[in-house]
mmCIF file as gemmi writes it, N, C-alpha and C atoms, coordinates in Angstrom:
data_model
loop_
_atom_site.group_PDB
_atom_site.id
_atom_site.type_symbol
_atom_site.label_atom_id
_atom_site.label_alt_id
_atom_site.label_comp_id
_atom_site.label_asym_id
_atom_site.label_entity_id
_atom_site.label_seq_id
_atom_site.pdbx_PDB_ins_code
_atom_site.Cartn_x
_atom_site.Cartn_y
_atom_site.Cartn_z
_atom_site.occupancy
_atom_site.B_iso_or_equiv
_atom_site.pdbx_formal_charge
_atom_site.auth_seq_id
_atom_site.auth_asym_id
_atom_site.pdbx_PDB_model_num
ATOM 1 N N . MET Axp A 1 ? 175.003 133.289 -102.426 1 0 ? 1 A 1
ATOM 2 C CA . MET Axp A 1 ? 175.978 134.148 -101.801 1 0 ? 1 A 1
ATOM 3 C C . MET Axp A 1 ? 175.345 134.958 -100.667 1 0 ? 1 A 1
ATOM 4 N N . THR Axp A 2 ? 174.102 135.328 -100.862 1 0 ? 2 A 1
ATOM 5 C CA . THR Axp A 2 ? 173.419 136.12 -99.839 1 0 ? 2 A 1
ATOM 6 C C . THR Axp A 2 ? 173.202 135.305 -98.57 1 0 ? 2 A 1
ATOM 7 N N . TYR Axp A 3 ? 172.877 134.037 -98.732 1 0 ? 3 A 1
ATOM 8 C CA . TYR Axp A 3 ? 172.667 133.187 -97.556 1 0 ? 3 A 1
ATOM 9 C C . TYR Axp A 3 ? 173.956 132.965 -96.778 1 0 ? 3 A 1
ATOM 10 N N . ILE Axp A 4 ? 175.054 132.907 -97.507 1 0 ? 4 A 1
ATOM 11 C CA . ILE Axp A 4 ? 176.348 132.774 -96.834 1 0 ? 4 A 1
ATOM 12 C C . ILE Axp A 4 ? 176.63 134.029 -96.014 1 0 ? 4 A 1
ATOM 13 N N . GLY Axp A 5 ? 176.297 135.194 -96.562 1 0 ? 5 A 1
ATOM 14 C CA . GLY Axp A 5 ? 176.465 136.449 -95.826 1 0 ? 5 A 1
ATOM 15 C C . GLY Axp A 5 ? 175.575 136.508 -94.598 1 0 ? 5 A 1
ATOM 16 N N . LEU Axp A 6 ? 174.354 136.015 -94.724 1 0 ? 6 A 1
ATOM 17 C CA . LEU Axp A 6 ? 173.448 135.974 -93.571 1 0 ? 6 A 1
ATOM 18 C C . LEU Axp A 6 ? 173.989 135.072 -92.473 1 0 ? 6 A 1
ATOM 19 N N . LEU Axp A 7 ? 174.437 133.892 -92.863 1 0 ? 7 A 1
ATOM 20 C CA . LEU Axp A 7 ? 174.959 132.937 -91.887 1 0 ? 7 A 1
ATOM 21 C C . LEU Axp A 7 ? 176.239 133.447 -91.228 1 0 ? 7 A 1
ATOM 22 N N . THR Axp A 8 ? 177.122 134.005 -92.022 1 0 ? 8 A 1
ATOM 23 C CA . THR Axp A 8 ? 178.368 134.545 -91.482 1 0 ? 8 A 1
ATOM 24 C C . THR Axp A 8 ? 178.092 135.698 -90.525 1 0 ? 8 A 1
ATOM 25 N N . GLY Axp A 9 ? 177.175 136.571 -90.899 1 0 ? 9 A 1
ATOM 26 C CA . GLY Axp A 9 ? 176.821 137.685 -90.035 1 0 ? 9 A 1
ATOM 27 C C . GLY Axp A 9 ? 176.198 137.229 -88.724 1 0 ? 9 A 1
ATOM 28 N N . ALA Axp A 10 ? 175.336 136.231 -88.795 1 0 ? 10 A 1
ATOM 29 C CA . ALA Axp A 10 ? 174.705 135.713 -87.578 1 0 ? 10 A 1
ATOM 30 C C . ALA Axp A 10 ? 175.733 135.076 -86.652 1 0 ? 10 A 1
ATOM 31 N N . LEU Axp A 11 ? 176.638 134.303 -87.219 1 0 ? 11 A 1
ATOM 32 C CA . LEU Axp A 11 ? 177.684 133.686 -86.397 1 0 ? 11 A 1
ATOM 33 C C . LEU Axp A 11 ? 178.601 134.739 -85.781 1 0 ? 11 A 1
ATOM 34 N N . PHE Axp A 12 ? 178.9 135.781 -86.541 1 0 ? 12 A 1
ATOM 35 C CA . PHE Axp A 12 ? 179.716 136.865 -86.006 1 0 ? 12 A 1
ATOM 36 C C . PHE Axp A 12 ? 178.985 137.592 -84.876 1 0 ? 12 A 1
ATOM 37 N N . GLY Axp A 13 ? 177.685 137.791 -85.036 1 0 ? 13 A 1
ATOM 38 C CA . GLY Axp A 13 ? 176.901 138.437 -83.988 1 0 ? 13 A 1
ATOM 39 C C . GLY Axp A 13 ? 176.832 137.604 -82.719 1 0 ? 13 A 1
ATOM 40 N N . ILE Axp A 14 ? 176.69 136.298 -82.87 1 0 ? 14 A 1
ATOM 41 C CA . ILE Axp A 14 ? 176.685 135.409 -81.703 1 0 ? 14 A 1
ATOM 42 C C . ILE Axp A 14 ? 178.027 135.469 -80.996 1 0 ? 14 A 1
ATOM 43 N N . PHE Axp A 15 ? 179.108 135.422 -81.767 1 0 ? 15 A 1
ATOM 44 C CA . PHE Axp A 15 ? 180.445 135.503 -81.183 1 0 ? 15 A 1
ATOM 45 C C . PHE Axp A 15 ? 180.645 136.825 -80.439 1 0 ? 15 A 1
ATOM 46 N N . LEU Axp A 16 ? 180.193 137.919 -81.04 1 0 ? 16 A 1
ATOM 47 C CA . LEU Axp A 16 ? 180.355 139.237 -80.433 1 0 ? 16 A 1
ATOM 48 C C . LEU Axp A 16 ? 179.578 139.35 -79.129 1 0 ? 16 A 1
ATOM 49 N N . ALA Axp A 17 ? 178.346 138.86 -79.121 1 0 ? 17 A 1
ATOM 50 C CA . ALA Axp A 17 ? 177.525 138.946 -77.913 1 0 ? 17 A 1
ATOM 51 C C . ALA Axp A 17 ? 178.062 138.041 -76.808 1 0 ? 17 A 1
ATOM 52 N N . ARG Axp A 18 ? 178.541 136.872 -77.164 1 0 ? 18 A 1
ATOM 53 C CA . ARG Axp A 18 ? 179.117 135.97 -76.157 1 0 ? 18 A 1
ATOM 54 C C . ARG Axp A 18 ? 180.375 136.567 -75.54 1 0 ? 18 A 1
ATOM 55 N N . ARG Axp A 19 ? 181.173 137.221 -76.375 1 0 ? 19 A 1
ATOM 56 C CA . ARG Axp A 19 ? 182.407 137.832 -75.88 1 0 ? 19 A 1
ATOM 57 C C . ARG Axp A 19 ? 182.115 138.979 -74.909 1 0 ? 19 A 1
ATOM 58 N N . ARG Axp A 20 ? 180.98 139.655 -75.123 1 0 ? 20 A 1
ATOM 59 C CA . ARG Axp A 20 ? 180.597 140.751 -74.239 1 0 ? 20 A 1
ATOM 60 C C . ARG Axp A 20 ? 179.722 140.292 -73.079 1 0 ? 20 A 1
ATOM 61 N N . LYS Axp A 21 ? 179.635 138.977 -72.871 1 0 ? 21 A 1
ATOM 62 C CA . LYS Axp A 21 ? 178.876 138.38 -71.758 1 0 ? 21 A 1
ATOM 63 C C . LYS Axp A 21 ? 177.389 138.753 -71.805 1 0 ? 21 A 1
ATOM 64 N N . GLY Axp A 22 ? 176.787 138.667 -72.983 1 0 ? 22 A 1
ATOM 65 C CA . GLY Axp A 22 ? 175.381 139.017 -73.132 1 0 ? 22 A 1
ATOM 66 C C . GLY Axp A 22 ? 174.454 137.877 -72.762 1 0 ? 22 A 1
ATOM 67 N N . LYS Axp A 23 ? 173.255 138.245 -72.372 1 0 ? 23 A 1
ATOM 68 C CA . LYS Axp A 23 ? 172.225 137.253 -72.087 1 0 ? 23 A 1
ATOM 69 C C . LYS Axp A 23 ? 171.656 136.741 -73.409 1 0 ? 23 A 1
ATOM 70 N N . ILE Axp A 24 ? 170.695 135.818 -73.337 1 0 ? 24 A 1
ATOM 71 C CA . ILE Axp A 24 ? 170.181 135.175 -74.551 1 0 ? 24 A 1
ATOM 72 C C . ILE Axp A 24 ? 169.513 136.181 -75.499 1 0 ? 24 A 1
ATOM 73 N N . LEU Axp A 25 ? 168.822 137.167 -74.941 1 0 ? 25 A 1
ATOM 74 C CA . LEU Axp A 25 ? 168.188 138.16 -75.811 1 0 ? 25 A 1
ATOM 75 C C . LEU Axp A 25 ? 169.229 139.053 -76.479 1 0 ? 25 A 1
ATOM 76 N N . ASP Axp A 26 ? 170.316 139.33 -75.78 1 0 ? 26 A 1
ATOM 77 C CA . ASP Axp A 26 ? 171.404 140.085 -76.395 1 0 ? 26 A 1
ATOM 78 C C . ASP Axp A 26 ? 172.027 139.296 -77.542 1 0 ? 26 A 1
ATOM 79 N N . VAL Axp A 27 ? 172.204 138 -77.326 1 0 ? 27 A 1
ATOM 80 C CA . VAL Axp A 27 ? 172.782 137.141 -78.37 1 0 ? 27 A 1
ATOM 81 C C . VAL Axp A 27 ? 171.877 137.121 -79.599 1 0 ? 27 A 1
ATOM 82 N N . LEU Axp A 28 ? 170.579 136.977 -79.372 1 0 ? 28 A 1
ATOM 83 C CA . LEU Axp A 28 ? 169.638 136.963 -80.502 1 0 ? 28 A 1
ATOM 84 C C . LEU Axp A 28 ? 169.61 138.3 -81.234 1 0 ? 28 A 1
ATOM 85 N N . HIS Axp A 29 ? 169.675 139.392 -80.478 1 0 ? 29 A 1
ATOM 86 C CA . HIS Axp A 29 ? 169.653 140.714 -81.079 1 0 ? 29 A 1
ATOM 87 C C . HIS Axp A 29 ? 170.901 140.957 -81.919 1 0 ? 29 A 1
ATOM 88 N N . TYR Axp A 30 ? 172.061 140.633 -81.37 1 0 ? 30 A 1
ATOM 89 C CA . TYR Axp A 30 ? 173.31 140.789 -82.119 1 0 ? 30 A 1
ATOM 90 C C . TYR Axp A 30 ? 173.312 139.895 -83.354 1 0 ? 30 A 1
ATOM 91 N N . ALA Axp A 31 ? 172.829 138.666 -83.208 1 0 ? 31 A 1
ATOM 92 C CA . ALA Axp A 31 ? 172.813 137.736 -84.342 1 0 ? 31 A 1
ATOM 93 C C . ALA Axp A 31 ? 171.915 138.259 -85.459 1 0 ? 31 A 1
ATOM 94 N N . ALA Axp A 32 ? 170.737 138.755 -85.099 1 0 ? 32 A 1
ATOM 95 C CA . ALA Axp A 32 ? 169.813 139.259 -86.116 1 0 ? 32 A 1
ATOM 96 C C . ALA Axp A 32 ? 170.366 140.506 -86.795 1 0 ? 32 A 1
ATOM 97 N N . THR Axp A 33 ? 170.922 141.412 -86.006 1 0 ? 33 A 1
ATOM 98 C CA . THR Axp A 33 ? 171.443 142.653 -86.573 1 0 ? 33 A 1
ATOM 99 C C . THR Axp A 33 ? 172.633 142.381 -87.487 1 0 ? 33 A 1
ATOM 100 N N . CYS Axp A 34 ? 173.553 141.572 -87.046 1 0 ? 34 A 1
ATOM 101 C CA . CYS Axp A 34 ? 174.728 141.264 -87.867 1 0 ? 34 A 1
ATOM 102 C C . CYS Axp A 34 ? 174.347 140.43 -89.088 1 0 ? 34 A 1
ATOM 103 N N . ALA Axp A 35 ? 173.329 139.588 -88.971 1 0 ? 35 A 1
ATOM 104 C CA . ALA Axp A 35 ? 172.866 138.809 -90.124 1 0 ? 35 A 1
ATOM 105 C C . ALA Axp A 35 ? 172.281 139.728 -91.193 1 0 ? 35 A 1
ATOM 106 N N . ILE Axp A 36 ? 171.536 140.732 -90.78 1 0 ? 36 A 1
ATOM 107 C CA . ILE Axp A 36 ? 170.975 141.69 -91.742 1 0 ? 36 A 1
ATOM 108 C C . ILE Axp A 36 ? 172.094 142.456 -92.437 1 0 ? 36 A 1
ATOM 109 N N . ILE Axp A 37 ? 173.068 142.904 -91.663 1 0 ? 37 A 1
ATOM 110 C CA . ILE Axp A 37 ? 174.193 143.643 -92.244 1 0 ? 37 A 1
ATOM 111 C C . ILE Axp A 37 ? 174.98 142.743 -93.2 1 0 ? 37 A 1
ATOM 112 N N . GLY Axp A 38 ? 175.268 141.515 -92.772 1 0 ? 38 A 1
ATOM 113 C CA . GLY Axp A 38 ? 175.998 140.591 -93.634 1 0 ? 38 A 1
ATOM 114 C C . GLY Axp A 38 ? 175.237 140.249 -94.896 1 0 ? 38 A 1
ATOM 115 N N . GLY Axp A 39 ? 173.934 140.061 -94.77 1 0 ? 39 A 1
ATOM 116 C CA . GLY Axp A 39 ? 173.113 139.766 -95.945 1 0 ? 39 A 1
ATOM 117 C C . GLY Axp A 39 ? 173.08 140.92 -96.93 1 0 ? 39 A 1
ATOM 118 N N . LEU Axp A 40 ? 172.987 142.131 -96.42 1 0 ? 40 A 1
ATOM 119 C CA . LEU Axp A 40 ? 172.975 143.295 -97.306 1 0 ? 40 A 1
ATOM 120 C C . LEU Axp A 40 ? 174.318 143.479 -98.006 1 0 ? 40 A 1
ATOM 121 N N . LEU Axp A 41 ? 175.405 143.278 -97.27 1 0 ? 41 A 1
ATOM 122 C CA . LEU Axp A 41 ? 176.721 143.391 -97.903 1 0 ? 41 A 1
ATOM 123 C C . LEU Axp A 41 ? 176.919 142.317 -98.968 1 0 ? 41 A 1
ATOM 124 N N . ALA Axp A 42 ? 176.459 141.103 -98.691 1 0 ? 42 A 1
ATOM 125 C CA . ALA Axp A 42 ? 176.569 140.029 -99.68 1 0 ? 42 A 1
ATOM 126 C C . ALA Axp A 42 ? 175.68 140.308 -100.891 1 0 ? 42 A 1
ATOM 127 N N . LEU Axp A 43 ? 174.521 140.877 -100.655 1 0 ? 43 A 1
ATOM 128 C CA . LEU Axp A 43 ? 173.625 141.216 -101.759 1 0 ? 43 A 1
ATOM 129 C C . LEU Axp A 43 ? 174.237 142.289 -102.657 1 0 ? 43 A 1
ATOM 130 N N . ILE Axp A 44 ? 174.829 143.303 -102.055 1 0 ? 44 A 1
ATOM 131 C CA . ILE Axp A 44 ? 175.487 144.35 -102.821 1 0 ? 44 A 1
ATOM 132 C C . ILE Axp A 44 ? 176.667 143.771 -103.602 1 0 ? 44 A 1
ATOM 133 N N . GLY Axp A 45 ? 177.438 142.9 -102.951 1 0 ? 45 A 1
ATOM 134 C CA . GLY Axp A 45 ? 178.548 142.246 -103.642 1 0 ? 45 A 1
ATOM 135 C C . GLY Axp A 45 ? 178.074 141.389 -104.798 1 0 ? 45 A 1
ATOM 136 N N . ASN Axp A 46 ? 176.945 140.714 -104.613 1 0 ? 46 A 1
ATOM 137 C CA . ASN Axp A 46 ? 176.376 139.876 -105.666 1 0 ? 46 A 1
ATOM 138 C C . ASN Axp A 46 ? 175.947 140.718 -106.863 1 0 ? 46 A 1
ATOM 139 N N . VAL Axp A 47 ? 175.319 141.848 -106.601 1 0 ? 47 A 1
ATOM 140 C CA . VAL Axp A 47 ? 174.897 142.728 -107.686 1 0 ? 47 A 1
ATOM 141 C C . VAL Axp A 47 ? 176.1 143.271 -108.44 1 0 ? 47 A 1
ATOM 142 N N . ILE Axp A 48 ? 177.141 143.657 -107.712 1 0 ? 48 A 1
ATOM 143 C CA . ILE Axp A 48 ? 178.356 144.154 -108.358 1 0 ? 48 A 1
ATOM 144 C C . ILE Axp A 48 ? 178.992 143.083 -109.231 1 0 ? 48 A 1
ATOM 145 N N . ILE Axp A 49 ? 179.069 141.857 -108.727 1 0 ? 49 A 1
ATOM 146 C CA . ILE Axp A 49 ? 179.656 140.757 -109.501 1 0 ? 49 A 1
ATOM 147 C C . ILE Axp A 49 ? 178.824 140.485 -110.76 1 0 ? 49 A 1
ATOM 148 N N . LEU Axp A 50 ? 177.506 140.512 -110.629 1 0 ? 50 A 1
ATOM 149 C CA . LEU Axp A 50 ? 176.659 140.25 -111.796 1 0 ? 50 A 1
ATOM 150 C C . LEU Axp A 50 ? 176.727 141.38 -112.827 1 0 ? 50 A 1
ATOM 151 N N . ARG Axp A 51 ? 176.892 142.6 -112.39 1 0 ? 51 A 1
ATOM 152 C CA . ARG Axp A 51 ? 176.981 143.735 -113.323 1 0 ? 51 A 1
ATOM 153 C C . ARG Axp A 51 ? 178.312 143.759 -114.061 1 0 ? 51 A 1
ATOM 154 N N . LEU Axp A 52 ? 179.378 143.377 -113.383 1 0 ? 52 A 1
ATOM 155 C CA . LEU Axp A 52 ? 180.695 143.423 -114.017 1 0 ? 52 A 1
ATOM 156 C C . LEU Axp A 52 ? 180.964 142.217 -114.916 1 0 ? 52 A 1
ATOM 157 N N . GLY Axp A 53 ? 180.305 141.092 -114.614 1 0 ? 53 A 1
ATOM 158 C CA . GLY Axp A 53 ? 180.597 139.856 -115.332 1 0 ? 53 A 1
ATOM 159 C C . GLY Axp A 53 ? 179.873 139.639 -116.583 1 0 ? 53 A 1
């Protein structure tokens, strides 16, 4: 689940940077930042699911 969050976050970051007409370093920066955020949210969701189940 965490890897799915990382991938989704990275794709969202790429989409966001492309929409804002960013250069390649902007795209990489947005992808990395959004991937970290997505991975952390997925990790928190995973812990919650495991604790409740």
